[in-house]
TORDOZA-572136 format. One line per 5 residues: number of its first residue (from 1); their letters; for each residue x, y, z of C-alpha. Coordinates in steps of 0.5 Angstrom, whole numbers, plus 500, padded with zeros to 3 digits. Layout:
N
NUM) A) X,Y,Z; ...
//
This chain:
161
1) XXXXX) 914,524,884; 918,523,876; 921,517,879; 914,514,881; 911,516,873
6) XXXXX) 917,513,870; 916,507,874; 909,506,873; 910,508,866; 915,502,865
11) XXXXX) 910,498,869; 904,499,864; 909,498,858; 911,491,860; 905,489,862
16) XXXXX) 902,491,855; 907,489,850; 907,482,851; 900,480,852; 897,474,848
21) XXXXX) 890,472,847; 890,465,851; 887,461,845; 892,463,840; 897,457,841
26) XXXXX) 891,453,840; 888,456,834; 895,457,831; 896,449,832; 889,448,829
31) XXXXX) 891,453,823; 897,448,821; 893,442,822; 888,445,816; 894,447,811
36) XXXXX) 896,439,812; 889,437,811; 887,441,805; 894,439,801; 891,432,802
41) XXXXX) 885,434,798; 880,430,804; 874,435,803; 870,432,808; 876,433,813
46) XXXXX) 877,440,811; 870,442,812; 871,439,819; 875,445,821; 869,450,820
51) XXXXX) 863,452,824; 856,451,822; 855,459,822; 862,461,818; 863,467,814
56) XXXXX) 869,467,809; 871,472,804; 873,469,797; 880,471,794; 877,471,787
61) XXXXX) 875,478,784; 868,481,786; 868,474,790; 862,474,796; 863,473,803
66) XXXXX) 861,465,803; 857,461,808; 859,454,809; 856,451,804; 859,456,799
71) XXXXX) 865,455,802; 865,448,801; 864,449,794; 870,454,793; 875,450,797
76) XXXXX) 872,443,793; 873,447,786; 881,448,788; 882,441,791; 878,438,784
81) XXXXX) 882,442,779; 890,442,783; 894,437,784; 900,436,788; 898,442,793
86) XXXXX) 902,445,798; 903,451,803; 910,453,804; 908,459,810; 913,464,811
91) XXXXX) 910,466,818; 904,466,822; 902,472,826; 897,473,832; 890,477,830
96) XXXXX) 887,482,833; 879,484,834; 878,490,829; 874,493,833; 878,494,839
101) XXXXX) 885,492,836; 887,487,842; 889,480,841; 883,475,840; 886,469,838
106) XXXXX) 886,469,831; 891,467,826; 894,470,820; 899,467,816; 902,469,809
111) XXXXX) 906,464,804; 906,461,798; 901,456,795; 904,452,789; 902,446,785
116) XXXXX) 900,443,778; 893,444,775; 890,438,774; 888,438,766; 893,443,763
121) XXXXX) 899,440,767; 902,448,768; 905,449,775; 903,455,779; 906,458,785
126) XXXXX) 903,464,788; 903,469,795; 897,469,799; 895,471,805; 889,468,810
131) XXXXX) 886,470,816; 882,465,821; 878,467,827; 875,461,832; 870,460,836
136) XXXXX) 871,457,843; 871,450,840; 876,451,836; 872,451,830; 874,457,824
141) XXXXX) 868,462,825; 870,467,820; 876,467,815; 879,469,808; 884,469,803
146) XXXXX) 888,474,799; 891,473,793; 891,474,786; 886,467,785; 883,470,778
151) XXXXX) 890,471,776; 892,464,778; 887,461,775; 888,464,768; 895,463,768
156) XXXXX) 894,455,769; 888,454,764; 890,450,758; 891,453,751; 886,453,747
161) X) 887,451,739
//
């Protein structure tokens, strides 16, 4: 009986430990494509990745949860004010449903954004974390940025004389 319980326990452990959502690999590739497109500063192509009903969390202090129109303005602000933007991912990770803690095909990533402010010419490099959730069509429905957006902007502002 002890051996049977042991075998059942091992079987359950092995079967549950390597479960990955079937859409994760597709969504991971879409995420990598998003970063590749964003750094080209092609705003329309960047926005094509988002579902019409997207909800996105701003990284600015007190920043709102944004709809697609607000998100477009947020992203355009970054693209218009920064040059030579690059994303250096340190890792991509599968996400989980916040209610069930089960894999849901979402993608989390952290790494460094770097670039140069368009007006001041000052460069920046900051550590950021992003999460993206996708619908069945591969469009981003939920997401957010975590990083010191306010500090980054303040550090590259032109010095007033």
